[in-house]
C-alpha positions in Angstrom: 4.2 -16.9 -16.2 2.1 -14.4 -18.3 -1.7 -14.7 -18.5 -3.8 -13.5 -21.3 -7.4 -12.3 -20.6 -10.1 -11.8 -23.3 -12.8 -9.4 -22.4 -16.4 -10.0 -23.4 -18.3 -7.2 -25.2 -20.9 -6.3 -27.6 -18.6 -4.8 -30.2 -17.1 -7.0 -33.0 -13.6 -8.2 -32.3 -11.9 -9.5 -29.1 -10.1 -7.2 -26.6 -7.4 -8.8 -24.7 -4.5 -7.9 -22.4 -1.4 -9.6 -21.0 -1.0 -9.8 -17.3 1.8 -11.0 -15.0 -0.5 -12.8 -12.6 -3.9 -14.6 -12.5 -5.5 -12.1 -10.1 -5.3 -9.1 -12.4 -6.3 -11.2 -15.4 -9.5 -12.4 -13.6 -10.3 -8.8 -12.5 -10.0 -7.7 -16.1 -12.4 -10.5 -17.3 -14.9 -9.8 -14.5 -15.2 -6.1 -15.5 -15.4 -7.0 -19.2 -12.4 -4.9 -19.9 -14.2 -1.7 -19.0 -11.3 -0.3 -17.0 -7.6 -0.7 -16.8 -6.0 -2.5 -13.8 -2.6 -1.8 -12.4 -0.6 -3.2 -9.4 0.8 -1.3 -6.5 3.3 -3.1 -4.3 3.9 -1.8 -0.7 6.4 -2.9 1.9 7.8 -1.8 5.2 11.1 -2.6 6.9 12.6 -2.2 10.4 16.0 -3.1 11.7 16.4 -3.8 15.4 12.6 -3.9 15.7 11.3 -3.0 19.1 14.6 -1.7 20.4 15.7 1.9 21.1 18.0 2.0 18.1 15.3 0.8 15.7 15.4 2.2 12.2 12.4 2.0 9.8 11.4 2.8 6.3 9.0 1.9 3.5 8.8 1.4 -0.2 6.1 1.7 -2.8 6.6 0.2 -6.2 4.4 0.7 -9.3 6.7 -0.6 -12.0 10.1 -0.2 -13.7 11.1 3.5 -13.8 7.7 4.7 -12.6 8.0 8.2 -11.1 5.6 7.2 -8.3 8.1 4.7 -6.9 9.3 5.9 -3.5 11.7 5.0 -0.7 10.9 6.9 2.5 12.6 6.7 6.0 10.1 6.7 8.8 11.7 9.7 10.5 10.5 11.8 7.5 6.9 11.0 8.1 6.5 10.1 11.8 6.5 12.6 14.7 9.6 12.7 16.8 9.6 10.2 19.7 7.7 7.4 17.9 9.9 4.3 17.8 9.9 2.6 14.4 8.4 -0.9 14.2 7.8 -3.4 11.4 4.0 -2.9 11.7 4.2 0.8 11.6 6.5 0.7 8.5 3.9 -1.5 6.8 1.1 0.9 7.7 3.0 3.9 6.4 3.7 2.1 3.1 -0.1 1.4 2.8 -0.8 5.0 3.7 1.4 6.3 0.9 -0.2 4.1 -1.7 -3.8 5.0 -0.5 -3.1 8.7 -0.7 -1.7 8.4 -4.2 -4.7 6.4 -5.4 -7.2 8.8 -3.8 -5.4 11.9 -5.1 -5.3 10.6 -8.6 -9.0 9.7 -8.5 -10.0 13.2 -7.2 -7.7 14.9 -9.7 -9.1 12.6 -12.4 -5.6 11.6 -13.4 -6.0 7.9 -12.4 -4.9 5.3 -14.9 -7.5 2.8 -13.8 -8.2 0.6 -10.8 -5.4 -0.3 -8.4 -4.8 -3.6 -6.7 -2.5 -3.3 -3.7 -0.1 -6.1 -3.0 1.4 -6.5 0.5 3.3 -9.2 2.4 1.8 -7.8 5.6 -1.5 -9.5 6.5 -1.6 -7.2 9.5 -1.7 -4.1 7.3 -4.4 -5.6 5.1 -6.5 -6.7 8.0 -6.3 -3.3 9.5 -8.4 -2.1 6.6 -10.6 -5.1 5.6 -11.2 -7.2 8.8 -10.8 -5.4 12.1 -11.8 -1.7 11.8 -15.6 -2.1 12.2 -15.1 -4.0 15.5 -12.5 -1.5 16.7 -14.8 1.4 15.9 -17.7 -0.3 17.8 -15.4 -0.8 20.8 -14.0 2.7 20.7 -10.7 1.7 19.2 -10.0 -0.8 22.0 -8.9 -4.4 21.7 -10.4 -7.4 23.5 -8.4 -6.5 26.6 -9.8 -3.0 26.7 -6.6 -1.4 25.7 -6.2 1.2 22.9 -4.9 -0.5 19.8 -1.4 0.2 18.7 -0.9 2.6 15.8 -4.5 3.8 16.2 -4.1 7.2 14.5 -2.4 5.8 11.5 -4.9 2.9 11.1 -7.8 5.4 11.4 -6.3 7.6 8.7 -5.7 4.6 6.4 -9.3 3.4 6.9 -10.7 6.8 6.1 -8.6 6.8 2.9 -9.8 3.3 2.0 -13.4 4.3 2.5 -13.0 7.4 0.3 -11.4 5.4 -2.4 -14.3 2.9 -2.4 -16.7 5.8 -2.7 -14.8 7.0 -5.8 -14.7 3.5 -7.2 -18.4 3.0 -6.5 -19.1 6.2 -8.5 -17.3 4.6 -11.4 -18.9 1.2 -10.9 -15.5 -0.4 -10.3 -16.3 -2.2 -7.1 -14.1 -2.0 -4.0 -10.3 -1.6 -3.8 -8.7 -5.0 -3.6 -5.7 -6.2 -1.5 -3.7 -9.2 -2.2 -1.4 -10.9 0.4 1.8 -12.1 -1.1 4.5 -14.1 0.6 7.6 -12.1 1.3 10.9 -13.0 -0.4 9.1 -15.5 -2.6 10.4 -14.1 -5.9 7.4 -11.9 -6.7 9.2 -9.1 -8.7 7.0 -6.2 -7.5 7.2 -7.3 -3.8 11.0 -7.7 -4.1 11.3 -4.2 -5.5 9.2 -2.7 -2.8 11.3 -4.6 -0.3 14.5 -3.2 -1.9 13.1 0.4 -1.7 12.1 -0.1 1.9 15.5 -1.3 2.9 17.1 1.7 1.1 14.9 3.9 3.2 16.1 2.2 6.4 19.7 2.9 5.2 18.8 6.6 5.1 17.0 6.6 8.5 18.5 9.3 10.7 20.6 10.9 7.9 18.4 14.1 7.9 18.9 14.7 11.6 22.7 14.2 11.2 22.7 16.7 8.3 20.8 19.2 10.4 23.1 18.8 13.4 26.1 19.4 11.3 24.9 22.3 9.1 22.2 23.8 11.4 19.2 23.5 9.1 
């Protein structure tokens, strides 16, 4: 169901925009229409999760035919020897989106403020809920063990902090994350899921190509 938001302002005449969900409409109203808001959907996928033959990949979806949409197998971004998992795929999807957002801000090519949608509460909490405690504890969990995926979580958190600094300079507030239920008919999430599964299909193809052709 579409939502229409009317921004307040001192100029004569109303400014309004159409949004596909209430979250973006409310954000537009809260900033009085001062900046554009756009969604980024991220998703990770892993087949045979936790097993030796696991295959993983991620997808990032901005919109129909957007050139920034990607489908990436994990063996193209992860060092050799790291076994794919669902959580790692979700973190890599988040990493890709965060890098895109920060690069566009630093290049001043950003189209506005992003809202990241993910069906992984784990990937969101790794940025918004747990890092301060982990940093205080030397990146160890309550059992005194080093947390899983530490290096990737640290990188994501640094990116998140840098984005918030850029947003603060623009008086845009903090980067927002929205948890969506997977496979619930949310178009952007369904598209990110489709891209992630396409990436899983391609997992290992590069190594096969190299073994056959030698490069």
